[in-house]
C-alpha positions in Angstrom: -0.1 -0.2 0.0 2.9 2.2 0.5 3.3 2.7 -3.2 -0.6 3.5 -3.7 -0.3 7.2 -3.9 2.4 7.3 -6.4 0.5 4.8 -8.5 -2.6 7.0 -8.0 -0.6 10.1 -9.1 1.1 8.5 -12.2 -2.2 7.2 -13.5 -4.1 10.5 -12.7 -1.5 12.4 -14.7 -1.8 10.1 -17.6 -5.8 10.6 -17.2 -5.2 14.5 -17.2 -2.6 14.7 -20.4 -4.2 11.8 -22.4 -6.2 13.8 -24.4 -3.3 16.2 -25.2 -2.7 16.4 -28.9 0.2 14.3 -29.5 1.2 15.4 -32.9 2.5 19.0 -31.2 4.3 17.0 -28.3 8.1 17.5 -28.6 9.8 14.1 -29.3 11.3 12.4 -26.4 15.0 12.9 -26.0 17.7 11.6 -24.1 18.4 7.7 -23.2 15.5 5.4 -22.6 13.1 7.5 -24.1 14.0 10.2 -22.2 12.4 8.7 -18.8 14.1 9.3 -15.5 16.0 6.0 -14.4 14.2 4.4 -11.7 15.2 2.8 -8.5 14.8 -0.5 -6.6 11.1 -0.4 -7.2 9.5 -1.2 -10.5 7.9 1.9 -12.3 5.8 2.2 -15.5 8.0 2.7 -18.6 7.1 5.9 -20.6 3.4 5.9 -19.5 1.2 7.2 -22.3 3.9 6.9 -24.8 5.1 3.4 -24.4 3.0 1.8 -22.1 -0.6 2.5 -22.9 -4.0 1.0 -23.0 -3.2 -1.4 -25.4 -1.3 -4.5 -24.8 2.6 -4.0 -24.6 4.2 -7.8 -24.5 7.8 -7.1 -25.0 10.4 -4.4 -25.4 14.2 -4.7 -26.1 17.0 -2.4 -27.0 19.9 -2.7 -29.3 23.4 -2.9 -27.6 24.2 0.6 -27.9 20.8 1.6 -26.4 20.0 3.7 -29.5 17.2 1.6 -31.2 14.0 0.5 -29.4 11.7 -2.4 -30.5 8.1 -2.8 -28.6 5.9 -5.8 -29.5 2.2 -4.4 -29.2 -1.1 -6.0 -29.9 -4.9 -5.6 -29.1 -6.6 -7.2 -26.6 -6.9 -10.6 -27.9 -3.4 -10.7 -29.0 -4.5 -9.4 -32.7 -3.2 -8.0 -34.7 0.8 -8.1 -33.9 3.0 -5.2 -34.4 6.5 -4.8 -34.0 7.4 -1.3 -33.5 10.6 0.7 -33.9 12.1 4.1 -32.7 15.6 5.3 -32.8 17.4 7.9 -30.7 18.9 10.6 -32.9 20.1 14.2 -32.1 16.6 15.8 -32.2 15.1 13.2 -30.2 13.6 9.6 -30.7 12.1 9.2 -33.8 8.3 8.6 -34.1 7.4 4.9 -33.5 6.8 2.8 -36.6 6.6 -0.5 -38.0 9.6 -2.4 -38.5 10.6 -2.7 -42.5 10.8 -6.4 -42.0 7.0 -6.8 -41.0 4.7 -9.5 -42.7 1.5 -8.2 -44.0 -0.7 -10.5 -42.0 0.9 -8.8 -38.7 2.0 -12.3 -37.0 5.3 -11.3 -36.3 6.4 -11.0 -32.7 8.8 -10.8 -29.7 12.0 -9.1 -31.3 15.6 -9.6 -29.9 18.5 -7.7 -31.0 21.9 -9.8 -31.1 24.7 -8.8 -28.9 26.7 -7.7 -31.7 23.8 -5.7 -33.1 24.0 -7.3 -36.6 21.1 -9.5 -36.4 17.6 -9.3 -35.0 15.7 -12.3 -34.3 11.9 -12.8 -33.8 8.8 -15.0 -34.3 6.7 -15.5 -37.3 4.1 -17.6 -38.7 4.7 -16.0 -42.1 4.5 -18.2 -45.3 7.7 -19.7 -46.7 8.3 -22.5 -49.4 7.1 -25.9 -48.3 5.3 -24.2 -45.2 2.6 -26.6 -43.7 -1.2 -25.4 -44.0 -1.1 -25.0 -40.1 1.9 -23.2 -39.1 3.4 -22.6 -35.9 5.6 -20.1 -34.4 9.0 -20.4 -36.3 12.2 -18.3 -35.3 13.3 -16.2 -38.0 16.2 -13.6 -38.2 17.2 -10.5 -40.3 20.6 -9.4 -40.7 21.7 -5.8 -40.4 22.4 -3.7 -43.8 23.6 -0.2 -44.6 19.9 0.5 -45.3 18.1 -1.3 -42.4 17.4 -5.1 -42.4 17.7 -7.4 -44.9 14.7 -10.1 -45.9 14.2 -12.3 -43.1 15.3 -15.8 -43.1 13.9 -18.8 -41.2 16.5 -20.2 -38.4 16.9 -24.0 -38.9 18.3 -26.5 -36.1 21.0 -28.9 -37.1 20.5 -28.3 -40.7 16.9 -29.7 -40.5 13.5 -27.8 -41.6 12.7 -27.3 -38.0 12.5 -23.8 -36.5 9.6 -24.1 -33.9 10.3 -22.0 -30.9 9.1 -18.9 -29.3 10.8 -16.0 -27.7 14.1 -16.2 -28.8 17.1 -14.8 -26.8 20.6 -14.8 -28.0 24.1 -14.8 -25.8 27.2 -13.2 -27.5 28.5 -16.5 -28.8 25.4 -17.3 -30.7 23.7 -19.8 -28.6 20.1 -19.5 -28.6 17.1 -19.8 -25.9 13.6 -19.9 -26.4 10.7 -21.7 -25.2 8.9 -24.7 -26.8 5.7 -26.7 -26.3 2.0 -26.3 -26.4 -0.1 -25.0 -23.7 0.3 -24.0 -20.4 1.8 -26.8 -19.0 3.4 -28.1 -21.7 6.1 -25.2 -22.7 9.6 -25.7 -21.5 13.0 -23.5 -21.7 15.1 -24.9 -24.5 18.9 -23.7 -26.1 20.6 -24.6 -29.1 24.4 -24.0 -29.6 25.9 -22.3 -32.6 29.1 -23.6 -34.0 29.6 -20.3 -36.3 27.5 -21.7 -39.0 24.6 -23.6 -37.8 22.6 -24.2 -35.0 22.5 -27.7 -32.9 19.5 -29.8 -32.3 17.6 -27.9 -29.3 18.3 -29.3 -25.9 15.9 -28.9 -23.0 17.1 -27.4 -20.0 17.3 -29.6 -16.8 14.4 -30.1 -14.5 15.8 -27.8 -11.6 15.2 -24.8 -14.1 12.0 -25.9 -16.0 8.9 -27.1 -13.8 5.8 -29.3 -14.3 3.9 -25.8 -15.1 4.8 -23.7 -18.1 8.0 -22.0 -18.5 8.5 -19.2 -21.0 10.1 -16.2 -22.8 14.0 -16.7 -21.6 16.5 -13.9 -21.4 20.0 -15.0 -21.4 22.7 -13.0 -20.4 25.3 -12.2 -22.9 28.1 -14.2 -21.3 25.3 -16.9 -20.3 26.2 -16.5 -16.5 22.4 -16.3 -15.8 19.1 -16.9 -17.5 15.9 -15.2 -16.4 12.7 -16.4 -17.5 8.6 -16.6 -16.2 6.8 -19.8 -15.3 3.6 -20.6 -13.8 4.2 -23.5 -11.1 2.5 -24.2 -8.0 5.2 -23.6 -5.4 7.5 -20.6 -4.8 5.0 -18.5 -6.7 2.9 -15.4 -6.1 0.3 -16.1 -8.8 0.1 -16.7 -12.4 3.6 -15.7 -14.4 6.4 -15.3 -12.0 9.9 -14.4 -13.0 12.6 -16.7 -12.1 16.3 -16.8 -12.4 18.9 -19.3 -12.3 22.9 -19.1 -12.5 25.2 -21.1 -14.6 28.0 -23.0 -13.0 31.4 -23.1 -14.1 31.0 -26.7 -15.5 27.8 -25.5 -17.6 25.4 -26.8 -15.4 22.6 -24.8 -14.1 21.5 -24.1 -10.5 18.1 -24.4 -9.1 15.9 -21.4 -10.4 15.0 -18.9 -7.9 11.8 -16.5 -7.7 12.7 -13.0 -8.4 10.7 -11.7 -4.9 7.6 -9.8 -4.3 8.9 -6.5 -5.3 8.9 -8.0 -9.2 6.3 -10.5 -8.9 2.8 -10.0 -7.9 -0.5 -12.1 -7.9 -1.0 -11.4 -11.6 1.2 -12.0 -14.8 4.6 -10.8 -14.5 6.7 -11.8 -17.4 9.0 -11.4 -20.4 12.1 -10.0 -18.6 14.9 -8.2 -20.5 18.2 -6.9 -19.4 19.8 -3.9 -21.5 23.2 -4.3 -22.7 24.6 -1.9 -20.3 23.5 -3.7 -17.5 21.6 -0.9 -15.9 17.8 -1.9 -16.2 15.9 -5.1 -16.2 12.4 -4.4 -18.1 9.7 -6.7 -17.9 6.0 -6.9 -18.7 3.1 -6.6 -15.9 -0.6 -6.9 -15.9 -0.8 -5.2 -12.6 -3.6 -2.6 -12.2 -2.9 0.9 -11.1 -5.5 2.6 -8.9 -7.3 5.8 -9.8 -8.4 8.7 -7.7 -11.6 9.1 -9.2 -13.6 12.4 -8.5 -16.7 12.5 -6.8 -18.5 14.0 -9.6 -19.1 12.0 -12.5 -16.6 11.7 -15.5 -17.5 12.8 -18.9 -17.3 10.1 -21.8 -13.9 11.4 -22.8 -12.4 10.7 -19.4 -14.0 7.5 -19.0 -12.6 6.3 -22.0 -9.0 7.7 -21.2 -9.0 5.7 -17.8 -9.9 2.8 -19.7 -7.5 3.2 -22.6 -4.3 4.1 -20.0 -1.8 2.0 -18.7 -3.0 0.2 -15.5 -5.9 -1.0 -17.0 -5.2 -4.9 -16.5 -4.0 -5.3 -19.8 -0.2 -5.7 -20.0 2.4 -2.9 -19.8 6.0 -1.9 -19.6 7.8 -1.9 -16.5 11.5 -1.0 -15.8 13.6 -1.3 -12.5 17.4 -0.8 -11.6 19.3 -3.9 -12.3 20.8 -3.8 -9.1 17.7 -5.8 -7.9 19.1 -8.7 -9.7 20.3 -11.3 -7.1 24.0 -12.0 -7.3 25.1 -15.6 -8.1 25.6 -17.7 -4.9 29.2 -17.7 -3.7 31.0 -21.2 -4.1 29.4 -22.3 -7.0 
């Protein structure tokens, strides 16, 4: 309850400014969309600009933090849009769809490789020899002088398999993702990269995965830790919680640890991403923010503005200082 007043103030501010003519608002400038850096308490990221009444399902930044990629949908996860903005001398550019988008708007979950030269994402787009019913496959596009090249479908071990969701890539090219069907059928996998191709995917061990659903991995560039979200019966605050596991020197993984009640709530908290500078943890949450409604009736425009603002129960982007990430236990 000690943060309720801040939440009320934040959402009330969004309500009051929501009808402002955004076409005449100056472009945000400065790192991270010009936002004030957070401390050890998660806060909405760019309320009214990035976190809105829509569903913001993931965010990532390029290694130099000058490019931001945002995945957004409507309430029923359709249509799907990957948006992009770049920090330039006169401010961040207007958000717009990425150049490699598919016309059916079935692309999702972008992730820029640690060297900045390749973007990975999910798509059900058509390809030669595609089955009639297509699953989420992992695709990638390579950086060019003019933007991004035509995407290619990633393949494991030289086969035609590419199924997997929410790709995250380490500095050595190893890729982590979740795969499986249904809430309890999803696990975290990885595939090693030898410089040319990926190995057959390997499921991470049972002290990382659970009998519940395990989703949305983020791998540290040096593979020292892995974050993900999970729905499990024990050590869980409710729905999706974010967990972390550390990698031992012998390559094994330690038991997954819940990130705690500062990050996790009774609703869904999921899809972690840590910036390349190691400063901030971004994640998604469907937590609701209190609104300080006046005693007098609201106008229709004011009601719609409340419903279309962040904190309405749909998914929003939050960020917090990366100092909240626990250190690897000593002696491992």
